[in-house]
LUMZA-456770 format. One line per 8 residues: number of its first residue (from 0); their letters; for each residue z, x negated, y of N, C-alpha, C. Coordinates in Angstrom, 2 decimals, m for minus. Layout:
N
NUM> A> Z:X:Y:Z:X:Y:Z:X:Y | ...
***
This chain:
320
0> MTNITHRE> m34.40:20.65:50.97:m33.18:20.26:49.85:m31.52:20.76:50.28 | m31.09:21.61:49.14:m29.71:22.10:49.66:m29.09:20.88:49.42 | m27.77:21.22:50.71:m26.48:20.13:51.31:m25.53:20.96:50.04 | m25.31:19.52:49.01:m24.28:20.14:48.36:m22.81:19.48:48.66 | m22.18:20.34:48.90:m20.58:19.96:49.41:m19.74:19.24:48.34 | m19.05:18.08:48.39:m18.35:17.13:47.77:m17.04:17.67:47.84 | m16.10:18.68:47.21:m14.70:19.02:47.59:m13.92:17.87:46.96 | m14.34:16.93:45.63:m13.64:16.40:45.07:m12.43:15.25:45.59
8> NKPSLFIS> m11.18:15.09:45.85:m10.90:14.24:46.53:m10.64:12.82:45.36 | m11.29:12.94:44.45:m10.76:11.33:43.42:m12.31:11.62:42.39 | m12.80:10.67:41.60:m13.54:10.20:40.98:m13.67:11.13:39.90 | m14.83:11.95:39.75:m15.11:13.11:39.12:m16.33:12.63:38.17 | m16.14:13.32:36.70:m17.43:13.08:35.65:m18.49:14.19:36.32 | m18.12:15.27:37.53:m18.61:16.65:37.43:m18.93:16.41:38.76 | m20.20:17.45:38.72:m20.38:17.58:40.57:m20.22:19.04:40.72 | m19.05:19.24:41.54:m18.50:21.10:41.67:m19.61:21.63:42.55
16> LNREEWEA> m19.86:22.92:42.46:m20.51:23.49:43.32:m20.11:25.22:43.07 | m19.83:25.91:44.47:m19.93:26.92:44.32:m20.74:27.69:44.07 | m20.71:29.32:44.32:m21.42:30.46:43.96:m22.68:29.89:44.27 | m22.54:30.15:45.86:m23.74:29.90:46.83:m24.60:28.69:46.47 | m23.75:27.05:46.71:m24.40:26.28:46.43:m25.52:26.34:44.96 | m24.84:27.06:44.04:m25.73:26.64:42.84:m26.93:27.84:42.89 | m26.75:29.29:43.71:m27.34:30.39:43.83:m28.63:29.49:44.39 | m28.87:28.49:45.35:m29.56:28.11:46.24:m30.99:27.16:45.04
24> LRDSTPLT> m30.12:26.54:44.33:m31.00:25.59:43.52:m31.84:26.75:42.47 | m31.72:27.86:42.80:m32.63:28.69:41.68:m34.05:28.07:42.47 | m34.38:27.53:43.52:m35.27:27.31:44.03:m36.57:28.92:44.18 | m37.65:28.89:43.65:m38.68:29.84:43.50:m38.74:30.44:42.28 | m37.95:30.17:41.59:m37.83:30.69:39.93:m37.73:31.77:39.84 | m38.56:32.79:39.29:m38.81:34.75:39.44:m38.03:34.65:38.19 | m37.42:36.04:38.74:m36.42:36.82:37.82:m37.45:37.56:37.03 | m37.12:37.50:35.26:m37.81:38.07:34.42:m37.47:38.61:33.59
32> LTEQDLES> m36.11:39.35:34.17:m35.34:40.01:33.10:m35.04:41.25:34.04 | m35.48:42.92:33.16:m35.21:44.06:33.94:m33.77:44.74:33.79 | m33.21:45.74:34.34:m32.05:46.12:33.75:m32.04:46.94:32.20 | m33.11:47.27:32.24:m33.02:47.43:30.56:m33.24:46.43:29.38 | m33.28:45.39:29.86:m33.49:43.91:29.67:m32.19:43.74:28.99 | m31.22:43.45:30.17:m29.88:43.23:30.55:m28.94:43.84:29.21 | m29.34:45.50:29.21:m28.62:46.26:28.68:m28.27:45.96:26.92 | m29.53:45.18:26.39:m29.65:45.02:25.49:m28.87:43.57:25.12
40> LRGLGEHL> m28.37:42.77:26.17:m27.96:41.17:26.42:m26.38:41.24:26.04 | m25.89:42.50:26.88:m24.11:42.56:27.84:m23.64:42.39:26.35 | m22.53:41.90:26.73:m21.27:41.29:25.58:m20.84:43.02:25.99 | m19.82:43.25:24.68:m18.98:44.35:24.73:m18.23:44.01:26.06 | m17.65:45.48:27.21:m16.91:45.24:27.92:m17.22:44.15:29.31 | m18.33:43.58:28.95:m18.98:42.68:30.10:m20.24:43.57:30.75 | m19.76:43.06:32.28:m20.92:44.17:33.10:m21.53:43.26:33.69 | m22.38:42.35:32.89:m23.58:41.62:33.90:m24.77:42.16:34.65
48> SLKETAQI> m24.56:42.06:35.78:m25.57:42.57:36.34:m27.21:41.58:36.92 | m28.45:42.27:37.39:m29.30:41.71:37.91:m28.92:40.69:39.11 | m28.27:40.96:39.85:m27.49:39.72:40.56:m27.06:38.76:39.70 | m26.16:38.74:39.44:m25.22:37.69:39.00:m26.20:36.82:37.96 | m27.49:37.70:37.34:m28.53:37.07:36.68:m29.38:36.05:37.30 | m29.85:36.89:38.40:m30.64:35.86:39.53:m29.74:34.42:40.56 | m28.27:34.80:40.40:m27.82:34.14:41.60:m27.00:33.36:40.34 | m27.01:33.29:38.74:m26.45:32.29:37.93:m27.42:32.02:37.22
56> YMPLSRLL> m27.91:32.68:36.55:m28.56:32.38:35.22:m30.13:31.91:35.52 | m30.53:32.02:36.31:m32.04:31.92:37.05:m31.83:30.12:37.34 | m31.19:29.86:38.63:m30.89:28.25:38.31:m30.72:27.62:37.18 | m29.88:28.33:36.24:m30.05:27.46:35.04:m30.81:27.60:34.11 | m31.46:28.53:34.17:m32.84:28.68:33.47:m34.14:27.34:34.02 | m34.03:26.98:35.32:m34.84:26.27:36.17:m34.47:24.91:35.96 | m33.00:24.42:35.66:m32.24:23.08:35.35:m32.98:22.98:33.84 | m32.53:23.94:32.78:m32.93:23.72:31.67:m34.54:23.01:31.28
64> RLYVEANN> m34.96:23.98:31.96:m36.28:23.65:31.93:m37.08:22.20:32.65 | m36.13:22.19:33.52:m36.44:20.40:33.99:m36.14:19.19:32.77 | m34.95:19.85:32.61:m34.17:19.25:30.69:m35.33:18.94:29.99 | m35.50:19.87:29.50:m37.13:20.03:28.92:m37.91:19.14:28.64 | m38.70:19.50:30.28:m39.88:18.74:30.55:m39.74:16.88:30.86 | m38.16:16.72:31.06:m37.85:15.44:30.86:m38.00:14.91:29.70 | m36.62:15.71:28.99:m37.04:15.44:27.15:m38.74:15.47:26.35 | m39.84:16.03:26.79:m41.20:16.00:26.46:m41.91:14.47:26.92
72> NLYKATQT> m41.06:14.27:28.21:m41.88:12.95:28.64:m41.21:11.91:27.87 | m39.89:12.34:27.51:m39.28:10.85:26.71:m40.07:10.49:25.42 | m40.41:11.85:25.09:m41.34:11.90:23.73:m42.57:11.51:23.81 | m43.02:11.41:24.52:m44.13:10.64:24.84:m44.08:9.58:25.00 | m43.24:9.28:25.88:m43.26:7.68:26.19:m43.43:6.89:24.92 | m42.27:7.87:23.54:m42.06:7.22:22.32:m43.33:7.36:21.75 | m44.04:8.00:21.82:m45.48:8.18:20.85:m45.92:7.24:21.59 | m46.48:6.62:22.77:m47.28:5.61:23.03:m46.42:4.17:22.75
80> FLGKSTGK> m45.17:4.00:22.60:m44.59:2.78:22.36:m45.05:2.59:20.47 | m44.78:3.99:19.86:m45.29:3.64:18.87:m46.73:3.35:17.92 | m47.42:4.21:18.85:m48.77:4.21:18.90:m49.09:5.38:17.67 | m48.37:6.22:17.55:m48.68:7.23:16.47:m48.25:8.30:16.89 | m47.92:9.67:15.91:m47.06:10.87:16.52:m46.47:10.98:15.24 | m45.43:11.24:15.69:m44.35:11.68:14.82:m43.72:12.90:14.63 | m44.46:14.13:15.12:m44.07:15.23:15.47:m42.90:15.61:16.40 | m43.11:16.51:17.23:m42.15:16.76:18.30:m40.90:17.53:17.61
88> VPFIIGIA> m40.09:17.74:17.98:m38.38:18.10:17.25:m37.83:18.78:18.30 | m37.34:20.17:17.71:m36.62:21.02:18.66:m35.93:20.28:19.74 | m35.54:21.14:21.03:m34.83:20.65:22.35:m33.65:21.76:21.64 | m32.10:20.96:21.14:m31.21:21.90:21.10:m29.98:22.02:22.57 | m30.16:23.12:22.58:m28.69:23.82:23.33:m27.56:23.90:22.46 | m26.18:23.49:22.81:m25.08:24.15:22.72:m24.08:24.55:23.18 | m23.92:26.24:23.42:m22.52:26.82:23.96:m21.54:26.76:23.35 | m20.36:26.22:24.20:m18.91:26.37:23.65:m18.07:27.40:24.34
96> GSVAVGKS> m16.91:27.62:23.84:m15.74:28.19:24.63:m15.01:29.45:23.97 | m13.87:29.78:24.79:m13.06:30.43:23.44:m13.60:31.93:23.16 | m12.98:32.51:22.07:m13.60:34.13:22.07:m13.13:35.13:22.99 | m13.75:35.79:23.35:m13.68:36.50:24.11:m14.40:36.27:25.72 | m14.83:35.13:25.84:m15.03:34.54:27.10:m16.36:34.81:27.76 | m17.12:35.10:26.40:m18.86:35.52:26.64:m19.48:34.62:26.40 | m19.20:33.85:26.18:m20.53:32.58:25.34:m21.73:33.23:24.47 | m21.49:34.37:24.00:m22.58:34.82:22.83:m23.72:35.43:24.19
104> TTARILQA> m23.11:36.15:24.94:m23.97:36.98:26.33:m24.54:35.88:26.92 | m23.81:34.75:27.49:m24.87:33.63:27.80:m26.20:33.46:26.73 | m25.63:32.88:25.66:m26.19:32.50:24.85:m27.88:33.29:24.74 | m27.59:34.51:24.84:m28.65:35.74:25.05:m29.85:35.81:25.73 | m28.51:35.57:27.08:m29.49:35.66:27.91:m30.67:34.62:28.64 | m29.79:33.07:27.97:m30.70:31.79:28.25:m31.95:32.28:26.85 | m31.82:32.64:26.09:m32.88:32.63:24.65:m33.97:33.37:25.67 | m33.41:34.71:26.29:m34.32:36.00:26.63:m35.15:35.25:27.88
112> LIARWPER> m34.07:34.57:28.73:m35.06:33.76:29.82:m35.57:32.36:29.45 | m35.45:32.04:28.78:m36.13:30.71:28.25:m37.64:31.16:27.78 | m37.37:32.47:26.59:m38.32:32.87:26.12:m39.75:33.33:26.95 | m39.28:33.44:28.31:m40.46:34.18:29.30:m40.54:32.98:30.22 | m40.30:31.75:30.07:m40.75:30.73:30.93:m42.45:31.01:30.68 | m43.43:30.02:31.73:m44.63:30.12:31.22:m45.44:29.38:30.12 | m44.92:28.23:29.87:m45.13:28.02:28.30:m44.96:28.88:27.02 | m44.38:29.80:27.47:m43.85:30.86:26.37:m43.04:29.71:25.04
120> PKVDLVTT> m42.51:29.18:25.54:m41.56:28.65:24.15:m40.86:29.58:22.77 | m41.18:29.24:21.80:m40.15:29.78:20.99:m38.77:29.20:21.05 | m37.76:30.59:20.98:m36.50:30.04:21.12:m35.77:30.71:19.85 | m35.20:29.87:19.51:m34.31:30.63:18.19:m32.94:30.76:18.88 | m32.01:31.46:18.65:m30.35:31.47:18.68:m29.79:31.68:17.31 | m28.68:30.51:16.58:m28.20:30.40:15.56:m26.69:30.41:16.33 | m25.35:31.17:15.64:m24.35:31.12:15.68:m23.71:30.15:14.69 | m22.83:29.61:14.83:m21.54:29.19:13.94:m20.99:29.93:13.14
128> DGFLYPNR> m20.94:31.10:13.55:m19.75:32.28:12.40:m20.78:31.99:10.80 | m21.92:32.00:11.38:m22.12:32.01:9.18:m22.30:30.85:8.81 | m21.75:29.76:9.48:m20.97:28.83:9.07:m19.46:28.65:8.46 | m18.64:29.44:8.74:m17.14:29.79:7.64:m17.12:29.80:6.33 | m16.40:29.38:5.86:m16.27:29.53:4.56:m16.05:31.34:4.58 | m16.48:31.83:3.29:m16.66:33.22:3.24:m14.95:33.50:3.17 | m14.88:34.83:2.84:m13.15:34.91:3.06:m12.08:33.85:1.97 | m13.17:34.66:0.72:m12.90:34.21:m0.61:m12.11:32.84:m0.48
136> VLLERGLM> m13.37:31.95:m0.14:m12.78:30.55:0.30:m11.31:30.56:1.20 | m11.62:31.15:2.31:m10.44:31.53:3.10:m9.24:31.34:2.18 | m9.22:32.50:1.80:m7.94:32.79:0.73:m7.18:31.91:0.14 | m8.21:31.24:m0.55:m7.95:30.17:m2.06:m7.12:29.11:m1.41 | m7.65:28.75:m0.04:m7.35:27.91:1.00:m6.53:28.20:1.57 | m5.91:29.23:1.88:m4.72:29.65:2.65:m5.07:29.95:3.93 | m5.88:29.83:4.21:m6.60:29.81:5.73:m7.11:31.05:6.33 | m7.01:32.19:5.70:m7.41:33.23:6.36:m6.98:33.35:7.99
144> QRKGFPES> m5.91:33.10:8.21:m5.07:33.21:9.36:m5.23:32.10:10.44 | m6.51:30.97:10.01:m6.79:30.09:10.99:m8.31:30.47:10.74 | m8.75:31.29:10.72:m9.89:31.68:11.10:m10.71:31.40:12.65 | m11.79:30.65:12.79:m12.18:29.97:13.90:m11.45:29.00:14.24 | m10.67:28.06:13.53:m9.91:26.85:13.57:m11.04:25.84:12.75 | m11.11:24.64:13.36:m12.26:23.59:12.75:m11.96:23.80:11.05 | m10.73:23.79:10.84:m10.64:23.91:9.13:m11.68:24.66:8.26 | m11.58:26.26:8.83:m11.96:27.13:8.52:m13.95:26.92:8.77
152> YDIRRLIR> m14.55:25.77:8.32:m16.13:25.85:8.59:m16.16:24.76:8.02 | m17.64:25.34:7.49:m18.38:24.21:6.34:m19.09:23.18:7.29 | m18.48:22.54:7.68:m19.06:21.62:8.84:m20.35:20.69:8.28 | m19.87:20.30:6.95:m21.09:19.62:6.41:m22.36:20.22:6.50 | m21.95:21.58:6.25:m23.31:22.48:5.59:m23.80:22.58:6.99 | m23.38:22.75:8.21:m23.59:22.76:9.40:m24.35:21.72:9.72 | m23.42:20.27:9.73:m24.68:19.24:10.43:m25.79:19.16:9.16 | m25.41:19.56:8.06:m27.13:19.30:7.37:m27.95:19.93:7.52
160> FLSDVKSG> m27.87:21.59:8.78:m28.47:22.60:9.21:m28.93:21.89:10.08 | m27.94:21.52:11.13:m28.79:20.68:12.37:m29.86:19.43:11.98 | m29.44:18.74:10.70:m30.10:17.71:11.15:m31.56:17.66:10.62 | m31.79:18.62:9.85:m33.13:19.36:8.78:m33.84:19.89:10.63 | m33.41:20.70:11.08:m33.74:21.47:12.36:m34.40:20.42:13.08 | m33.28:19.37:13.48:m33.64:18.24:14.72:m34.89:17.33:13.70 | m34.95:16.95:12.55:m35.94:16.04:11.59:m37.27:17.01:11.86 | m37.55:17.98:12.36:m38.35:18.83:12.32:m38.91:19.54:10.70
168> REEVAAPV> m37.89:19.18:10.16:m38.36:20.57:8.93:m39.09:21.90:8.87 | m40.12:22.44:8.36:m41.02:23.45:8.39:m40.33:24.89:8.37 | m39.10:24.59:7.40:m38.25:26.30:7.19:m36.89:25.62:7.70 | m35.93:25.94:7.92:m34.47:25.73:7.55:m33.49:26.99:7.72 | m32.50:27.40:6.77:m31.92:28.62:6.26:m30.60:28.40:6.77 | m30.38:29.23:7.90:m28.68:29.66:8.15:m28.20:30.46:7.56 | m26.92:30.64:6.72:m25.92:31.52:6.96:m25.87:32.65:7.81 | m26.00:33.98:7.18:m25.43:34.50:8.52:m24.25:35.84:8.67
176> YSHLAYDV> m23.58:36.03:9.44:m22.19:36.40:9.62:m22.12:37.97:9.94 | m21.23:38.85:9.40:m21.20:39.98:9.82:m19.82:39.72:10.54 | m20.28:40.73:11.24:m18.31:41.02:12.35:m17.86:42.01:11.74 | m18.37:43.23:11.25:m18.27:44.49:11.03:m17.74:44.19:9.32 | m18.14:43.47:8.42:m17.79:43.26:7.30:m16.53:42.00:7.24 | m16.59:41.38:8.64:m15.69:40.08:8.72:m15.70:38.80:7.99 | m17.09:38.51:7.72:m17.12:37.92:6.43:m18.64:37.43:6.48 | m18.90:36.55:6.01:m20.53:35.90:5.26:m21.20:36.55:4.39
184> LQDEQQIV> m22.29:37.07:4.88:m23.30:37.54:3.91:m23.78:36.72:2.61 | m23.51:37.00:1.78:m24.11:36.34:0.64:m25.54:36.24:0.66 | m26.18:37.55:0.25:m27.21:37.57:0.54:m28.12:37.73:1.68 | m27.77:37.19:2.75:m29.03:37.06:4.05:m28.98:35.66:4.40 | m29.92:35.14:5.34:m30.07:34.26:5.78:m30.94:34.41:6.58 | m31.27:33.43:7.57:m31.73:33.42:8.81:m32.53:32.21:8.93 | m33.82:32.22:9.27:m34.57:31.30:8.63:m35.63:30.43:9.95 | m35.30:29.16:10.63:m35.37:28.77:11.50:m36.57:28.12:10.80
192> RQPDIMIV> m38.00:28.11:11.67:m39.28:27.58:11.78:m39.80:26.81:12.47 | m39.35:25.55:12.75:m39.68:24.47:13.90:m39.63:25.48:15.34 | m38.30:25.65:16.18:m38.71:26.79:17.32:m39.02:25.07:18.03 | m39.34:25.51:19.61:m39.22:24.64:20.64:m38.16:24.27:20.87 | m37.15:25.46:21.08:m36.34:25.22:21.84:m35.01:26.55:20.96 | m33.79:25.32:19.93:m33.23:26.17:19.80:m31.47:26.14:20.53 | m30.55:27.42:20.17:m29.49:27.54:21.23:m28.23:27.31:19.78 | m27.28:27.08:19.99:m26.37:27.21:18.85:m25.15:27.44:19.48
200> EGLNVLQV> m24.45:28.49:19.27:m22.96:28.87:20.11:m21.99:28.91:18.89 | m21.23:28.51:19.49:m19.82:28.76:18.49:m18.50:28.14:19.36 | m17.66:28.21:18.55:m16.18:28.15:19.22:m16.20:26.38:19.56 | m15.98:25.83:18.14:m15.68:24.43:18.25:m17.11:23.44:18.19 | m18.12:23.82:18.90:m19.44:23.21:18.60:m19.15:21.45:19.08 | m18.37:21.64:20.00:m18.26:19.92:21.09:m17.55:19.14:19.95 | m16.43:19.31:19.43:m15.35:19.05:18.79:m16.05:17.83:18.36 | m14.80:16.40:18.60:m15.27:15.17:17.39:m14.30:14.87:16.66
208> TADPSGKR> m13.68:15.55:16.70:m12.17:15.31:15.70:m12.23:15.23:13.76 | m11.86:14.01:13.97:m11.41:13.68:12.52:m11.79:14.63:11.16 | m12.02:14.68:10.14:m12.13:15.67:8.97:m10.46:16.19:8.66 | m9.97:17.86:8.98:m8.92:18.21:8.80:m8.01:17.92:7.82 | m8.69:17.41:6.76:m7.98:16.98:5.44:m7.40:15.51:6.00 | m8.06:14.86:6.36:m7.37:13.26:6.88:m8.05:12.71:6.09 | m9.05:12.73:4.73:m9.33:12.13:4.30:m10.46:10.50:4.46 | m11.26:11.13:5.77:m12.05:10.72:6.27:m12.66:10.59:7.70
216> RPQVFVSD> m13.03:10.05:8.43:m13.53:10.28:10.02:m14.87:10.45:9.57 | m15.59:11.80:9.63:m17.12:11.62:9.49:m17.51:10.97:10.70 | m19.14:10.24:10.35:m19.82:9.27:11.17:m20.45:10.75:12.10 | m21.01:11.68:11.98:m21.78:12.22:12.57:m20.74:13.76:12.86 | m21.48:14.31:14.17:m20.77:15.37:14.73:m21.70:16.25:15.21 | m21.54:17.06:15.02:m22.23:19.03:15.73:m23.05:18.34:16.77 | m22.17:18.03:17.76:m22.60:17.54:19.76:m23.24:16.50:19.32 | m24.09:15.67:18.30:m24.31:14.77:18.47:m26.09:15.01:18.08
224> FFDFSIYV> m26.26:16.27:17.71:m27.46:17.24:17.62:m28.02:17.76:19.03 | m27.09:17.74:20.01:m27.60:18.83:20.83:m28.49:18.04:22.15 | m29.04:18.35:23.15:m29.48:17.22:23.94:m29.21:17.91:25.45 | m28.12:19.22:25.57:m27.65:19.89:26.53:m26.72:20.67:25.94 | m25.32:20.37:26.76:m24.33:21.24:25.91:m23.71:21.78:27.36 | m23.16:23.51:26.93:m22.47:23.99:28.09:m21.53:24.96:27.64 | m20.12:24.68:28.70:m18.89:25.54:28.19:m18.72:26.36:28.89 | m18.43:27.40:28.84:m18.01:28.81:29.44:m16.58:28.97:29.57
232> DADINHIS> m15.97:28.56:30.66:m14.61:28.51:30.60:m13.98:29.84:31.95 | m12.52:30.06:31.68:m11.65:30.82:32.45:m10.56:30.88:32.13 | m9.72:31.27:33.41:m8.49:31.36:33.06:m8.14:31.34:31.99 | m7.16:31.45:31.27:m6.71:31.73:29.70:m5.99:32.96:30.04 | m5.55:33.72:31.17:m4.99:34.83:31.15:m6.07:35.96:31.13 | m7.21:35.36:32.58:m8.11:36.52:32.16:m9.20:36.87:30.96 | m8.82:35.95:29.85:m9.36:35.56:28.67:m8.44:36.79:27.79 | m7.26:36.49:27.88:m6.52:37.11:27.26:m6.64:38.40:27.28
240> QWYLNRFR> m6.63:39.00:28.82:m7.04:40.65:29.43:m8.37:40.90:28.56 | m9.42:39.92:28.55:m10.54:40.15:27.81:m10.72:40.55:26.67 | m9.46:39.84:25.78:m9.83:39.70:24.68:m9.10:41.79:24.23 | m7.94:41.46:24.85:m6.97:43.19:24.72:m8.55:44.24:25.09 | m9.00:43.92:26.23:m9.89:45.27:26.50:m11.06:45.13:25.59 | m11.63:44.09:25.08:m12.47:44.00:23.85:m12.20:44.60:22.73 | m10.82:44.86:22.05:m10.11:45.69:20.83:m10.08:46.68:21.24 | m9.33:47.27:22.66:m9.58:48.62:22.88:m11.11:49.15:22.34
248> MLRDTAFQ> m11.93:48.76:23.27:m13.29:49.04:22.82:m13.65:48.93:20.96 | m13.72:47.74:20.92:m13.55:48.17:19.46:m13.03:48.94:18.17 | m11.90:49.30:18.54:m10.99:50.53:17.86:m11.98:51.62:18.31 | m12.23:52.11:19.44:m12.88:53.40:19.55:m14.33:53.51:18.74 | m14.97:52.41:18.74:m16.03:52.46:18.03:m16.37:51.86:16.34 | m16.78:50.29:16.48:m16.86:49.55:15.70:m15.77:49.61:13.96 | m14.68:49.82:14.95:m13.39:50.24:13.83:m13.44:51.43:12.86 | m14.12:52.22:13.29:m14.30:53.51:13.05:m15.22:53.67:11.70
256> KPESYFNR> m16.18:52.90:11.46:m16.71:52.53:10.52:m15.86:52.64:9.60 | m16.13:53.55:8.48:m15.61:53.08:6.91:m15.27:51.88:6.64 | m17.07:51.06:6.44:m16.58:50.09:6.14:m16.46:48.74:6.84 | m16.15:48.92:8.10:m15.30:47.97:8.93:m14.18:47.36:8.16 | m14.23:45.99:8.31:m12.91:45.15:7.71:m12.01:45.82:8.75 | m11.99:46.30:9.55:m10.32:46.31:10.72:m10.64:48.12:11.10 | m10.79:48.78:10.01:m11.06:50.22:9.81:m9.49:50.32:9.78 | m8.54:49.84:9.27:m7.20:49.98:9.01:m6.65:50.19:10.64
264> YANLSDEE> m7.24:49.76:11.84:m6.59:49.73:13.28:m7.16:51.06:13.77 | m8.09:51.67:13.56:m9.24:52.69:13.83:m8.30:53.88:14.42 | m7.12:53.99:13.81:m6.44:55.43:14.43:m5.31:54.96:14.94 | m4.98:53.55:15.74:m3.84:53.07:16.20:m4.01:53.57:17.54 | m2.51:54.21:18.20:m1.96:54.74:19.80:m2.24:53.34:20.75 | m2.57:53.67:21.71:m2.67:52.40:22.76:m1.86:51.22:22.75 | m0.62:51.84:22.14:0.36:50.61:23.07:0.45:50.24:21.28 | m0.06:50.85:20.31:m0.13:50.15:19.05:m1.52:49.27:18.99
272> ADAVAMKF> m2.23:49.37:19.44:m3.69:48.38:19.32:m3.38:47.12:20.28 | m2.71:47.96:21.59:m2.43:45.96:22.59:m1.11:45.53:21.80 | m0.70:46.22:20.95:0.49:45.39:20.07:0.19:44.37:19.40 | m1.50:44.67:18.30:m1.71:44.12:17.47:m2.51:42.94:17.60 | m3.44:43.90:19.06:m4.44:42.65:19.31:m3.61:41.38:20.18 | m2.57:41.56:21.22:m2.11:40.41:21.27:m1.55:39.38:20.40 | m0.72:40.38:19.33:m0.52:39.35:18.16:m1.60:38.34:17.92 | m2.64:39.12:17.41:m3.82:38.34:17.09:m4.02:36.71:18.32
280> WREINEVN> m4.11:37.52:19.61:m3.92:36.50:20.43:m3.41:35.39:20.19 | m2.01:35.66:20.46:m0.77:34.83:20.57:m0.97:34.08:19.33 | m1.07:34.39:18.26:m0.85:33.76:17.08:m2.12:32.70:16.52 | m3.49:33.26:17.03:m4.32:32.86:16.14:m5.25:32.09:17.53 | m5.71:33.14:18.57:m6.84:32.65:19.38:m6.44:31.90:20.30 | m4.95:32.13:20.82:m4.90:31.07:21.50:m4.90:29.82:21.69 | m3.86:29.86:20.03:m3.29:28.26:19.47:m5.00:27.47:19.32 | m5.77:28.30:18.73:m6.89:27.60:18.72:m7.63:26.89:19.98
288> LLNNILPT> m7.45:27.95:20.98:m8.07:27.43:22.38:m7.58:26.29:22.90 | m6.28:26.51:22.84:m5.38:25.78:23.85:m5.61:24.08:22.77 | m5.49:24.39:21.31:m5.48:23.30:20.50:m6.71:22.27:20.01 | m7.68:23.09:20.11:m9.04:22.56:19.96:m10.26:22.83:20.67 | m9.96:24.01:21.21:m11.29:24.60:21.94:m11.81:23.96:23.57 | m10.26:24.22:23.85:m10.10:23.73:25.40:m10.31:22.39:25.78 | m10.01:21.82:24.83:m10.02:20.08:24.70:m11.45:19.29:24.75 | m12.35:20.20:24.39:m13.71:19.72:24.64:m14.54:19.87:25.76
296> RSRADLIL> m13.85:20.80:26.17:m14.56:21.45:27.77:m14.75:20.04:28.29 | m14.44:18.89:28.60:m14.96:18.08:29.28:m16.05:17.14:28.64 | m16.99:17.45:27.27:m17.21:16.80:27.28:m19.15:17.40:27.09 | m18.84:18.88:27.86:m19.89:19.31:28.12:m20.74:19.33:28.95 | m22.14:19.15:28.79:m23.02:19.02:30.21:m22.93:19.90:31.65 | m22.58:20.82:31.36:m22.13:21.88:32.32:m21.33:23.07:32.14 | m20.04:23.50:32.58:m19.51:24.15:32.86:m19.14:25.32:33.61 | m19.34:26.42:33.19:m19.73:27.39:33.78:m18.23:28.50:34.34
304> VKGPDHSV> m17.84:28.15:35.41:m16.01:28.72:35.48:m16.31:30.37:35.85 | m15.35:31.29:35.03:m15.57:32.73:35.45:m14.35:32.89:36.10 | m14.64:33.76:37.22:m13.25:34.68:37.36:m13.04:35.75:37.04 | m12.14:36.80:37.45:m11.62:37.82:37.03:m12.11:38.87:35.96 | m13.64:38.62:36.70:m14.29:40.04:36.35:m15.24:39.83:35.25 | m15.05:38.13:35.07:m16.18:38.17:34.14:m17.63:37.33:34.63 | m17.20:37.27:36.44:m18.57:36.45:37.05:m18.41:35.37:36.81 | m19.57:34.21:37.40:m19.25:32.85:37.18:m19.20:32.90:38.65
312> QQVKLRRL> m18.21:31.82:39.18:m17.91:30.95:40.66:m17.87:30.21:40.33 | m17.59:29.02:39.76:m17.99:27.89:39.80:m18.87:27.37:39.17 | m20.00:26.16:39.12:m20.11:25.93:38.33:m20.41:24.31:38.08 | m20.12:23.33:37.31:m19.93:21.62:36.76:m20.93:21.28:36.34 | m21.60:20.10:37.05:m22.49:20.18:36.31:m22.24:18.28:36.34 | m22.16:17.73:34.94:m22.01:16.30:34.67:m23.02:15.40:35.37 | m22.24:14.10:35.94:m23.00:13.46:36.68:m23.75:12.81:35.70 | m24.55:12.14:36.02:m25.74:11.08:34.90:m25.78:9.55:35.72
***
């Protein structure tokens, strides 16, 4: 049994574990990813290693498997009580965090690891970007400068999608977003067909605020459909630097494509690119983080706290 050091000076909702304590909880869970696998899973500007995967994501994979097994046992108990089968529904994992913090990479790694469990579960990954209103709607509503803020999402459509998946519908369609076009693709859909596990990744998936219009308070929230939730956290100064680094890389890669929405920034000098990136950060992404995303952190079941090099330095697990 691993000894966990409790460093809290006052009662806390979370058990805090440093990197070494968390790594020890991996137990004998085998590492099933290769360096080649990681190459396709890394986010832009992230230097995820096999060591990081073994130390951080293998223990998390083990924890999630235990939660899924417990959920399956609860399902069986319910069937016994009812005396009939109602059809098992997907276990849903929500992942939240700021722009550029690495939540998409976390989601892809977990999808790959979970799919390699001995049971070989079917794992789907859905991002909430597809549930943003199309640009034409955002323009009509004067929301283009608030893209990514809660009011820029079609929350009703997202909740309807999650409700259909959680209800066990055979096929459910999710809209698809293109970062190249910077818009929802009207003619494309992602079809979800009764996965065993579904990962939902997005900025504001843990939010429980009222309708931005102020007309009414919703009765159901996105997070109500989650069986486990993760918040990817880091110091705001580190995130802003990662955002700046990513913008520089995109300027030299994706922005160079004529069809890119951001092609206008492809030929900026380093100084000009940095000025544009930091303007976007200060006026949009930092405001959204401070006002809407960060306040949801304490609602997560688990928090991954990253250091300046993108590696996870601390893990906080909610007490049951």
